[in-house]
C-alpha positions in Angstrom: 53.9 -24.6 -7.0 53.4 -22.6 -3.7 53.4 -18.9 -3.8 55.9 -16.8 -1.8 53.1 -16.1 0.7 52.4 -19.8 1.1 56.0 -20.7 1.4 56.5 -18.0 4.1 53.5 -19.2 6.1 54.6 -22.8 5.9 58.2 -21.9 6.9 57.1 -19.8 9.9 54.6 -22.5 11.0 57.3 -25.2 10.8 59.8 -23.0 12.7 57.2 -22.7 15.5 56.6 -26.5 15.3 52.9 -25.7 14.7 50.6 -28.0 12.9 48.1 -26.9 10.3 45.4 -27.9 12.8 46.8 -25.7 15.5 47.2 -22.7 13.2 43.6 -23.2 12.1 42.5 -23.2 15.7 44.4 -20.0 16.4 43.1 -18.2 13.3 39.6 -19.7 13.2 40.4 -21.1 9.7 40.0 -24.6 8.4 43.0 -26.8 8.1 42.2 -27.4 4.4 42.0 -23.7 3.7 45.4 -23.2 5.3 46.8 -26.1 3.3 45.5 -24.5 0.1 47.1 -21.2 1.1 50.4 -22.9 1.6 50.4 -25.0 -1.5 48.4 -23.0 -4.1 50.1 -20.9 -6.8 48.2 -17.8 -6.2 46.1 -17.7 -2.9 43.8 -14.8 -2.4 43.2 -14.6 1.4 41.2 -11.8 2.9 42.9 -9.1 4.9 41.3 -10.6 8.0 42.8 -14.0 7.4 46.3 -12.5 6.8 46.0 -10.5 10.0 45.0 -13.5 12.0 47.7 -15.7 10.5 50.3 -13.0 11.1 49.3 -12.7 14.7 49.4 -16.4 15.3 52.9 -16.6 13.7 54.2 -13.5 15.6 54.8 -11.4 12.5 53.1 -8.5 10.9 50.7 -8.8 7.9 53.2 -6.6 6.0 55.9 -9.1 6.5 53.7 -11.9 5.2 52.7 -10.0 2.1 55.8 -8.1 1.1 59.0 -8.8 2.9 61.3 -10.8 0.7 63.2 -12.5 3.5 61.9 -15.7 5.0 62.8 -14.9 8.6 61.3 -11.9 10.3 63.7 -9.2 11.4 63.8 -8.1 15.0 61.7 -5.0 14.0 59.0 -7.2 12.6 59.0 -9.3 15.8 58.8 -6.1 17.9 55.8 -4.8 15.9 54.1 -8.2 16.3 54.7 -8.2 20.0 53.4 -4.6 20.4 50.2 -5.6 18.5 49.7 -8.5 21.0 50.4 -6.1 23.9 47.7 -3.7 22.6 45.2 -6.5 22.6 45.9 -7.7 26.1 43.6 -7.0 29.0 44.7 -4.2 31.4 45.5 -6.7 34.0 47.8 -8.6 31.7 49.5 -5.3 30.6 50.0 -4.4 34.2 51.6 -7.8 34.9 53.9 -7.5 31.9 55.0 -4.0 33.0 55.7 -5.3 36.5 57.9 -8.1 35.0 59.8 -5.5 32.9 60.2 -3.2 35.9 61.6 -6.1 38.1 63.9 -7.1 35.3 65.3 -3.5 35.0 65.9 -3.4 38.8 67.7 -6.7 38.8 71.5 -6.1 38.9 
């Protein structure tokens, strides 16, 4: 029987229409390991794996590990977005800020 962690990972992956193979590519994890995480009773992934999976699924590690709800709240999505933003190159950050500035100016 899958653990709450495995059920959450699987549900988020399915919501994003992402295959195990694609999630594996994004997280540098084997497809079989991800399947085991989703299906095992008590998976014990490393903190690094949880962080990579959370980033690929646009949630926070805390959401995967402790949040009881199956769908991330807007606050969780915002935190995940900010983490992605922090990891962007300065050029990409500049582009994103320009988009936001243009959006704010648009009546």
